[in-house]
ChimeraX commands (.cxc) that place a marker at each C-alpha (Angstrom):
marker #1 position -35.30,2.69,-65.94 radius 0.5
marker #1 position -37.73,4.27,-63.71 radius 0.5
marker #1 position -38.15,0.72,-61.93 radius 0.5
marker #1 position -34.15,1.01,-61.27 radius 0.5
marker #1 position -34.40,4.67,-60.16 radius 0.5
marker #1 position -37.02,3.96,-57.39 radius 0.5
marker #1 position -35.09,0.73,-55.80 radius 0.5
marker #1 position -32.32,3.31,-55.43 radius 0.5
marker #1 position -33.68,5.73,-53.81 radius 0.5
marker #1 position -35.62,3.46,-51.58 radius 0.5
marker #1 position -32.41,2.13,-51.04 radius 0.5
marker #1 position -30.72,5.56,-50.11 radius 0.5
marker #1 position -33.65,6.25,-47.81 radius 0.5
marker #1 position -33.39,3.40,-45.91 radius 0.5
marker #1 position -29.59,3.60,-45.51 radius 0.5
marker #1 position -30.16,6.98,-44.48 radius 0.5
marker #1 position -32.62,5.74,-41.35 radius 0.5
marker #1 position -30.25,3.16,-40.32 radius 0.5
marker #1 position -27.42,5.73,-40.48 radius 0.5
marker #1 position -29.27,8.22,-38.34 radius 0.5
marker #1 position -30.52,5.71,-35.99 radius 0.5
marker #1 position -27.40,4.02,-34.91 radius 0.5
marker #1 position -25.00,7.33,-35.37 radius 0.5
marker #1 position -27.48,9.61,-32.75 radius 0.5
marker #1 position -27.24,6.80,-30.32 radius 0.5
marker #1 position -27.14,8.60,-26.58 radius 0.5
marker #1 position -24.34,7.63,-24.56 radius 0.5
marker #1 position -25.15,5.17,-21.49 radius 0.5
marker #1 position -24.39,7.43,-18.12 radius 0.5
marker #1 position -21.29,6.25,-16.05 radius 0.5
marker #1 position -21.80,3.52,-13.39 radius 0.5
marker #1 position -19.00,2.15,-10.80 radius 0.5
marker #1 position -19.04,-0.89,-8.45 radius 0.5
marker #1 position -16.52,-0.20,-4.96 radius 0.5
marker #1 position -15.58,-3.55,-3.53 radius 0.5
marker #1 position -14.43,-3.22,0.31 radius 0.5
marker #1 position -11.61,-5.60,1.21 radius 0.5
marker #1 position -9.96,-6.64,4.23 radius 0.5
marker #1 position -6.16,-7.15,4.54 radius 0.5
marker #1 position -6.66,-10.79,3.57 radius 0.5
marker #1 position -8.54,-9.09,0.61 radius 0.5
marker #1 position -11.44,-11.04,1.48 radius 0.5
marker #1 position -15.13,-8.84,1.59 radius 0.5
marker #1 position -16.10,-6.44,4.19 radius 0.5
marker #1 position -19.99,-6.82,4.81 radius 0.5
marker #1 position -21.68,-3.41,6.02 radius 0.5
marker #1 position -18.92,-1.47,5.54 radius 0.5
marker #1 position -20.05,2.75,5.39 radius 0.5
marker #1 position -18.84,3.76,1.93 radius 0.5
marker #1 position -18.84,7.69,1.38 radius 0.5
marker #1 position -18.69,8.68,-1.89 radius 0.5
marker #1 position -17.96,12.49,-2.28 radius 0.5
marker #1 position -17.23,15.29,-5.08 radius 0.5
marker #1 position -13.25,16.02,-5.35 radius 0.5
marker #1 position -13.97,19.11,-3.66 radius 0.5
marker #1 position -16.67,18.72,-0.82 radius 0.5
marker #1 position -15.11,21.28,1.17 radius 0.5
marker #1 position -17.39,23.62,-0.86 radius 0.5
marker #1 position -21.18,23.66,0.62 radius 0.5
marker #1 position -22.82,23.82,-2.87 radius 0.5
marker #1 position -20.67,20.12,-3.58 radius 0.5
marker #1 position -23.52,18.16,-5.54 radius 0.5
marker #1 position -23.01,14.17,-5.46 radius 0.5
marker #1 position -25.31,13.62,-9.56 radius 0.5
marker #1 position -26.74,10.05,-8.98 radius 0.5
marker #1 position -29.18,8.93,-12.13 radius 0.5
marker #1 position -32.32,8.67,-10.46 radius 0.5
marker #1 position -31.63,11.61,-7.55 radius 0.5
marker #1 position -28.85,14.01,-6.54 radius 0.5
marker #1 position -27.36,14.44,-3.09 radius 0.5
marker #1 position -25.86,17.49,-1.31 radius 0.5
marker #1 position -22.40,16.95,-0.54 radius 0.5
marker #1 position -22.26,13.25,-0.17 radius 0.5
marker #1 position -24.34,9.78,-0.15 radius 0.5
marker #1 position -23.68,6.89,1.63 radius 0.5
marker #1 position -24.50,3.38,1.33 radius 0.5
marker #1 position -23.04,-0.07,3.43 radius 0.5
marker #1 position -21.81,-2.56,0.76 radius 0.5
marker #1 position -23.50,-6.06,0.57 radius 0.5
marker #1 position -22.44,-9.77,1.51 radius 0.5
marker #1 position -19.92,-9.78,-1.01 radius 0.5
marker #1 position -18.16,-6.62,0.31 radius 0.5
marker #1 position -20.07,-4.25,-2.71 radius 0.5
marker #1 position -21.54,-1.22,-3.73 radius 0.5
marker #1 position -23.36,-0.72,-7.09 radius 0.5
marker #1 position -23.87,3.32,-8.27 radius 0.5
marker #1 position -25.35,4.75,-11.16 radius 0.5
marker #1 position -24.35,8.14,-12.21 radius 0.5
marker #1 position -25.89,10.76,-14.16 radius 0.5
marker #1 position -22.56,12.60,-14.84 radius 0.5
marker #1 position -19.06,11.69,-16.14 radius 0.5
marker #1 position -16.85,13.33,-13.30 radius 0.5
marker #1 position -14.15,12.27,-10.53 radius 0.5
marker #1 position -15.43,11.53,-6.72 radius 0.5
marker #1 position -13.21,10.56,-4.07 radius 0.5
marker #1 position -14.38,8.00,-1.64 radius 0.5
marker #1 position -14.11,6.92,1.76 radius 0.5
marker #1 position -14.64,3.93,3.31 radius 0.5
marker #1 position -15.17,2.93,7.52 radius 0.5
marker #1 position -16.06,-0.53,8.99 radius 0.5
marker #1 position -16.53,0.00,12.64 radius 0.5
marker #1 position -14.39,-2.00,15.30 radius 0.5
marker #1 position -15.84,-5.51,16.04 radius 0.5
marker #1 position -14.57,-8.67,18.07 radius 0.5
marker #1 position -11.66,-9.19,15.56 radius 0.5
marker #1 position -10.99,-5.73,15.03 radius 0.5
marker #1 position -10.82,-3.65,18.16 radius 0.5
marker #1 position -10.31,-0.67,15.94 radius 0.5
marker #1 position -12.04,1.25,12.96 radius 0.5
marker #1 position -10.50,0.19,10.04 radius 0.5
marker #1 position -11.28,3.17,6.82 radius 0.5
marker #1 position -9.92,3.22,3.42 radius 0.5
marker #1 position -10.29,5.84,0.35 radius 0.5
marker #1 position -10.05,5.64,-3.10 radius 0.5
marker #1 position -11.28,7.45,-6.34 radius 0.5
marker #1 position -13.80,6.99,-9.22 radius 0.5
marker #1 position -13.41,8.24,-12.67 radius 0.5
marker #1 position -16.52,8.19,-14.08 radius 0.5
marker #1 position -16.95,7.99,-17.89 radius 0.5
marker #1 position -20.01,7.47,-20.35 radius 0.5
marker #1 position -20.45,4.30,-21.64 radius 0.5
marker #1 position -18.36,2.55,-18.38 radius 0.5
marker #1 position -18.46,0.49,-15.52 radius 0.5
marker #1 position -15.76,1.84,-13.07 radius 0.5
marker #1 position -14.39,-1.27,-10.97 radius 0.5
marker #1 position -12.32,-0.09,-7.90 radius 0.5
marker #1 position -11.16,-2.24,-4.74 radius 0.5
marker #1 position -10.57,-0.52,-1.29 radius 0.5
marker #1 position -8.93,-2.20,1.22 radius 0.5
marker #1 position -9.85,-1.18,5.20 radius 0.5
marker #1 position -6.99,-1.50,7.94 radius 0.5
marker #1 position -6.27,0.49,11.12 radius 0.5
marker #1 position -3.85,2.69,10.15 radius 0.5
marker #1 position -5.63,4.69,6.88 radius 0.5
marker #1 position -6.60,8.30,8.11 radius 0.5
marker #1 position -8.66,10.95,6.35 radius 0.5
marker #1 position -8.08,14.06,5.68 radius 0.5
marker link #1:1,2 radius 0.2
marker link #1:2,3 radius 0.2
marker link #1:3,4 radius 0.2
marker link #1:4,5 radius 0.2
marker link #1:5,6 radius 0.2
marker link #1:6,7 radius 0.2
marker link #1:7,8 radius 0.2
marker link #1:8,9 radius 0.2
marker link #1:9,10 radius 0.2
marker link #1:10,11 radius 0.2
marker link #1:11,12 radius 0.2
marker link #1:12,13 radius 0.2
marker link #1:13,14 radius 0.2
marker link #1:14,15 radius 0.2
marker link #1:15,16 radius 0.2
marker link #1:16,17 radius 0.2
marker link #1:17,18 radius 0.2
marker link #1:18,19 radius 0.2
marker link #1:19,20 radius 0.2
marker link #1:20,21 radius 0.2
marker link #1:21,22 radius 0.2
marker link #1:22,23 radius 0.2
marker link #1:23,24 radius 0.2
marker link #1:24,25 radius 0.2
marker link #1:25,26 radius 0.2
marker link #1:26,27 radius 0.2
marker link #1:27,28 radius 0.2
marker link #1:28,29 radius 0.2
marker link #1:29,30 radius 0.2
marker link #1:30,31 radius 0.2
marker link #1:31,32 radius 0.2
marker link #1:32,33 radius 0.2
marker link #1:33,34 radius 0.2
marker link #1:34,35 radius 0.2
marker link #1:35,36 radius 0.2
marker link #1:36,37 radius 0.2
marker link #1:37,38 radius 0.2
marker link #1:38,39 radius 0.2
marker link #1:39,40 radius 0.2
marker link #1:40,41 radius 0.2
marker link #1:41,42 radius 0.2
marker link #1:42,43 radius 0.2
marker link #1:43,44 radius 0.2
marker link #1:44,45 radius 0.2
marker link #1:45,46 radius 0.2
marker link #1:46,47 radius 0.2
marker link #1:47,48 radius 0.2
marker link #1:48,49 radius 0.2
marker link #1:49,50 radius 0.2
marker link #1:50,51 radius 0.2
marker link #1:51,52 radius 0.2
marker link #1:52,53 radius 0.2
marker link #1:53,54 radius 0.2
marker link #1:54,55 radius 0.2
marker link #1:55,56 radius 0.2
marker link #1:56,57 radius 0.2
marker link #1:57,58 radius 0.2
marker link #1:58,59 radius 0.2
marker link #1:59,60 radius 0.2
marker link #1:60,61 radius 0.2
marker link #1:61,62 radius 0.2
marker link #1:62,63 radius 0.2
marker link #1:63,64 radius 0.2
marker link #1:64,65 radius 0.2
marker link #1:65,66 radius 0.2
marker link #1:66,67 radius 0.2
marker link #1:67,68 radius 0.2
marker link #1:68,69 radius 0.2
marker link #1:69,70 radius 0.2
marker link #1:70,71 radius 0.2
marker link #1:71,72 radius 0.2
marker link #1:72,73 radius 0.2
marker link #1:73,74 radius 0.2
marker link #1:74,75 radius 0.2
marker link #1:75,76 radius 0.2
marker link #1:76,77 radius 0.2
marker link #1:77,78 radius 0.2
marker link #1:78,79 radius 0.2
marker link #1:79,80 radius 0.2
marker link #1:80,81 radius 0.2
marker link #1:81,82 radius 0.2
marker link #1:82,83 radius 0.2
marker link #1:83,84 radius 0.2
marker link #1:84,85 radius 0.2
marker link #1:85,86 radius 0.2
marker link #1:86,87 radius 0.2
marker link #1:87,88 radius 0.2
marker link #1:88,89 radius 0.2
marker link #1:89,90 radius 0.2
marker link #1:90,91 radius 0.2
marker link #1:91,92 radius 0.2
marker link #1:92,93 radius 0.2
marker link #1:93,94 radius 0.2
marker link #1:94,95 radius 0.2
marker link #1:95,96 radius 0.2
marker link #1:96,97 radius 0.2
marker link #1:97,98 radius 0.2
marker link #1:98,99 radius 0.2
marker link #1:99,100 radius 0.2
marker link #1:100,101 radius 0.2
marker link #1:101,102 radius 0.2
marker link #1:102,103 radius 0.2
marker link #1:103,104 radius 0.2
marker link #1:104,105 radius 0.2
marker link #1:105,106 radius 0.2
marker link #1:106,107 radius 0.2
marker link #1:107,108 radius 0.2
marker link #1:108,109 radius 0.2
marker link #1:109,110 radius 0.2
marker link #1:110,111 radius 0.2
marker link #1:111,112 radius 0.2
marker link #1:112,113 radius 0.2
marker link #1:113,114 radius 0.2
marker link #1:114,115 radius 0.2
marker link #1:115,116 radius 0.2
marker link #1:116,117 radius 0.2
marker link #1:117,118 radius 0.2
marker link #1:118,119 radius 0.2
marker link #1:119,120 radius 0.2
marker link #1:120,121 radius 0.2
marker link #1:121,122 radius 0.2
marker link #1:122,123 radius 0.2
marker link #1:123,124 radius 0.2
marker link #1:124,125 radius 0.2
marker link #1:125,126 radius 0.2
marker link #1:126,127 radius 0.2
marker link #1:127,128 radius 0.2
marker link #1:128,129 radius 0.2
marker link #1:129,130 radius 0.2
marker link #1:130,131 radius 0.2
marker link #1:131,132 radius 0.2
marker link #1:132,133 radius 0.2
marker link #1:133,134 radius 0.2
marker link #1:134,135 radius 0.2
marker link #1:135,136 radius 0.2
marker link #1:136,137 radius 0.2
view
């Protein structure tokens, strides 16, 4: 009887440890991938991507990236695949402004806008088309 009771107690302790370890797992911070494409859905390299808080008119606005905080906005250039990758610290909503300067094929700067809706444990992916008609407000 004592042996059975010891086995039951050990099994209960092990079950408690397993439940505790897996039920208290912290959430992964949100991530985002912004892909910039042209009118023909081709990637745009070296487009300037600016991520701003939804209320970026405030002088106290901060963008909370995973390893740093940046006042007002974060600016990056897209890679050869037209992508920019982000690791954020908190769930949030950010607006995106993209600009590609004029070049030989395009006489005017091209622009695009979008939104990031960030949730923990998820990677938000968005595609933004740049064109000559988009105007920032």
